[in-house]
C-alpha positions as a LaTeX table, in Angstrom:
\begin{tabular}{lrrr}
\hline
Residue & $x$ (\AA) & $y$ (\AA) & $z$ (\AA) \\
\hline
Met1 & $-32.33$ & 8.09 & 24.79 \\
Ser2 & $-31.46$ & 7.36 & 21.27 \\
Phe3 & $-29.17$ & 5.01 & 20.58 \\
Ala4 & $-26.29$ & 7.26 & 19.44 \\
Gln5 & $-26.79$ & 8.98 & 23.04 \\
Asp6 & $-26.84$ & 5.36 & 24.78 \\
Ile7 & $-23.27$ & 4.41 & 22.76 \\
Met8 & $-21.89$ & 8.07 & 24.09 \\
His9 & $-22.92$ & 7.30 & 27.49 \\
Ala10 & $-21.52$ & 4.15 & 27.98 \\
Ser11 & $-18.43$ & 5.43 & 26.00 \\
Leu12 & $-17.78$ & 7.74 & 28.64 \\
Val13 & $-18.46$ & 5.38 & 31.73 \\
Phe14 & $-15.84$ & 2.82 & 30.26 \\
Ala15 & $-13.63$ & 5.87 & 29.58 \\
Phe16 & $-13.84$ & 7.39 & 33.00 \\
Ile17 & $-13.44$ & 3.86 & 34.56 \\
Ile18 & $-9.97$ & 2.95 & 32.20 \\
Val19 & $-8.64$ & 6.43 & 32.94 \\
Ala20 & $-9.50$ & 6.17 & 36.78 \\
Leu21 & $-8.19$ & 2.32 & 37.16 \\
Ala22 & $-4.83$ & 3.93 & 35.48 \\
Gln23 & $-4.96$ & 6.48 & 37.75 \\
Ala24 & $-4.61$ & 4.52 & 40.95 \\
Met25 & $-1.98$ & 2.43 & 39.44 \\
Ala26 & $-0.06$ & 5.37 & 38.94 \\
Thr27 & $-0.57$ & 6.27 & 42.76 \\
Ile28 & 0.13 & 2.70 & 43.49 \\
Arg29 & 4.06 & 3.31 & 41.34 \\
Leu30 & 4.12 & 6.89 & 43.01 \\
Val31 & 3.83 & 5.40 & 46.53 \\
Ile32 & 5.87 & 1.81 & 45.89 \\
Gly33 & 8.25 & 2.93 & 42.81 \\
Pro34 & 11.43 & 1.56 & 44.09 \\
Gly35 & 13.48 & 4.81 & 42.45 \\
Thr36 & 13.03 & 8.27 & 42.40 \\
Ser37 & 12.58 & 8.03 & 38.56 \\
Asp38 & 9.94 & 5.82 & 38.74 \\
Arg39 & 8.25 & 8.19 & 41.01 \\
Ile40 & 8.85 & 10.93 & 38.83 \\
Leu41 & 7.24 & 9.27 & 35.96 \\
Ala42 & 4.49 & 8.34 & 38.38 \\
Leu43 & 3.73 & 11.77 & 39.24 \\
Asp44 & 3.73 & 12.62 & 35.41 \\
Thr45 & 1.53 & 9.99 & 34.40 \\
Met46 & $-1.05$ & 11.49 & 37.22 \\
Phe47 & $-0.91$ & 14.35 & 35.86 \\
Val48 & $-1.54$ & 12.99 & 32.18 \\
Asn49 & $-4.74$ & 11.27 & 34.00 \\
Ala50 & $-6.09$ & 14.13 & 35.65 \\
Ile51 & $-6.21$ & 15.85 & 32.50 \\
Gly52 & $-7.61$ & 12.83 & 30.79 \\
Leu53 & $-10.41$ & 12.79 & 33.94 \\
Ile54 & $-11.14$ & 16.33 & 33.66 \\
Val55 & $-11.41$ & 16.49 & 29.99 \\
Leu56 & $-14.12$ & 13.49 & 29.84 \\
Leu57 & $-15.93$ & 15.25 & 32.48 \\
Gly58 & $-16.39$ & 18.37 & 30.44 \\
Ile59 & $-17.19$ & 16.19 & 27.76 \\
Trp60 & $-19.97$ & 14.27 & 30.21 \\
Gln61 & $-21.47$ & 17.72 & 31.06 \\
Gly62 & $-21.36$ & 19.43 & 27.97 \\
Thr63 & $-19.34$ & 22.52 & 29.11 \\
Arg64 & $-15.80$ & 23.99 & 27.42 \\
Ile65 & $-14.80$ & 25.52 & 31.06 \\
Tyr66 & $-12.87$ & 21.90 & 31.99 \\
Phe67 & $-11.11$ & 22.16 & 28.43 \\
Glu68 & $-9.33$ & 25.43 & 30.05 \\
Val69 & $-8.90$ & 24.01 & 33.56 \\
Ser70 & $-6.87$ & 21.16 & 31.79 \\
Leu71 & $-4.67$ & 23.47 & 29.94 \\
Ile72 & $-3.66$ & 25.15 & 32.89 \\
Ile73 & $-3.23$ & 22.01 & 35.14 \\
Ala74 & $-0.99$ & 20.51 & 31.94 \\
Met75 & 1.09 & 23.69 & 32.48 \\
Phe76 & 1.47 & 22.83 & 36.37 \\
Gly77 & 2.17 & 19.34 & 35.55 \\
Phe78 & 5.38 & 19.96 & 32.83 \\
Val79 & 6.56 & 22.78 & 35.26 \\
Ser80 & 6.42 & 20.49 & 38.52 \\
Thr81 & 8.02 & 17.12 & 36.54 \\
Val82 & 10.40 & 19.32 & 35.30 \\
Ala83 & 11.75 & 20.99 & 38.54 \\
Tyr84 & 11.50 & 17.86 & 40.23 \\
Ala85 & 13.55 & 16.42 & 37.93 \\
Arg86 & 16.07 & 18.65 & 37.76 \\
Phe87 & 16.12 & 18.84 & 41.63 \\
Val88 & 16.63 & 15.08 & 41.66 \\
Leu89 & 19.55 & 15.56 & 39.14 \\
Arg90 & 21.36 & 18.73 & 40.40 \\
Gly91 & 20.44 & 19.06 & 44.25 \\
Asp92 & 19.30 & 22.69 & 43.59 \\
Met93 & 16.41 & 23.97 & 41.58 \\
Ile94 & 17.41 & 27.72 & 40.96 \\
Glu95 & 20.70 & 28.02 & 39.55 \\
\hline
\end{tabular}
């Protein structure tokens, strides 16, 4: 391995650890969050962290399919966050 590949490998490992730690902290906030709004934000943060982990995995493996998967998860995350927030605010999801 060359020096550049070593640096890339170390950077990816560091990024995986940091994003996984952020995912764990968001999970803790989702479980113990005192309010519903805290739980909604934790869920949204978990979607963002999941997208980050999937993109890092795509970079690690050198494939493009993970980037398309991350876009799909981003759409699901946005829709689910909006639906959950609307349910909390209004009490119904369908108008």
